[in-house]
C-alpha positions in Angstrom: 98.9 96.7 141.4 97.1 99.7 143.0 95.6 102.2 140.6 95.5 106.0 141.3 91.8 105.5 142.0 92.5 102.8 144.6 95.2 104.9 146.3 92.9 107.9 146.4 90.0 105.8 147.8 92.2 104.4 150.5 93.7 107.8 151.4 90.2 109.2 151.6 88.9 106.5 153.9 92.0 106.6 156.1 91.6 110.4 156.6 87.7 110.3 156.5 87.8 113.1 153.9 84.1 113.0 153.0 83.0 113.5 156.6 85.8 116.0 157.3 84.8 118.0 154.2 81.1 118.0 155.1 81.7 119.0 158.7 84.0 121.9 157.6 81.4 122.9 155.0 78.7 123.0 157.6 81.0 125.3 159.8 81.7 127.5 156.8 78.0 127.9 155.8 77.2 128.6 159.5 79.8 131.4 159.5 78.6 132.7 156.2 75.0 132.9 157.3 75.9 134.5 160.6 77.9 137.2 158.7 75.6 137.7 155.7 72.2 136.5 156.8 70.5 139.9 156.4 72.1 140.5 153.0 71.1 137.3 151.2 68.8 138.1 148.2 66.8 135.0 147.5 63.2 134.2 147.0 63.1 132.8 150.5 65.3 135.2 152.5 65.1 133.1 155.7 67.7 130.5 154.7 69.1 128.5 157.5 71.8 125.8 157.6 69.0 123.2 157.7 67.9 124.2 154.2 71.2 123.0 152.7 71.7 119.5 151.4 75.2 118.1 150.6 75.6 115.9 147.6 79.0 114.2 147.0 80.4 115.5 143.8 84.0 114.3 143.4 87.5 113.8 144.7 90.6 114.6 142.7 94.3 114.6 142.9 95.9 117.9 141.8 99.6 117.9 141.0 101.3 121.2 140.3 103.3 120.7 137.1 106.1 123.1 138.1 107.3 120.9 141.0 108.7 117.4 141.4 108.3 117.1 145.1 105.4 115.8 147.1 104.6 119.1 148.7 102.8 120.3 145.6 100.2 117.6 145.5 96.7 118.1 147.0 93.6 116.1 147.3 90.4 118.0 146.7 87.0 116.7 148.0 83.9 118.5 146.7 80.3 118.5 147.6 77.5 120.2 145.6 75.1 122.2 147.7 71.4 122.5 147.1 68.6 124.1 149.0 66.4 121.4 150.5 63.3 122.9 149.0 64.8 122.9 145.5 66.8 119.7 145.5 67.4 119.6 141.7 68.8 123.1 141.7 72.5 123.4 142.5 73.0 126.4 144.9 76.8 126.2 145.1 79.6 123.9 146.2 82.1 123.4 149.0 85.6 122.0 148.4 88.3 121.1 150.9 92.0 120.7 149.9 94.4 118.5 152.0 98.0 117.6 151.4 99.4 114.1 151.3 99.7 114.1 155.1 96.0 114.8 155.5 96.6 118.4 156.6 94.1 121.0 155.5 95.5 123.4 153.0 92.5 125.5 151.9 88.8 125.4 151.4 86.3 127.0 149.1 82.6 127.9 149.5 80.7 129.1 146.5 77.1 130.0 146.8 74.9 130.9 143.9 71.6 132.4 145.1 
């Protein structure tokens, strides 16, 4: 009998969710730095993409309680982000939501400088 954990693990591997999420996160951070690079207020104002380290945080299944169809189920994959120079300090996170078909629904970048 497959547990929910087994089903999620198989779905994640089939759709390569950890790599997909990391690659999309890299693109998102690149876009953020391009748009906001001059306005980042940190101790080291010359932050680049190379300063970020991705740490696997979790994967979860989210079922919306007001629906009984499969269209209201998402799988969220989340990485914690840290600045390379301060590895123990969480600088934010990036999450990617996909539906049960593996289609990207939404993503979230949160940076805490």
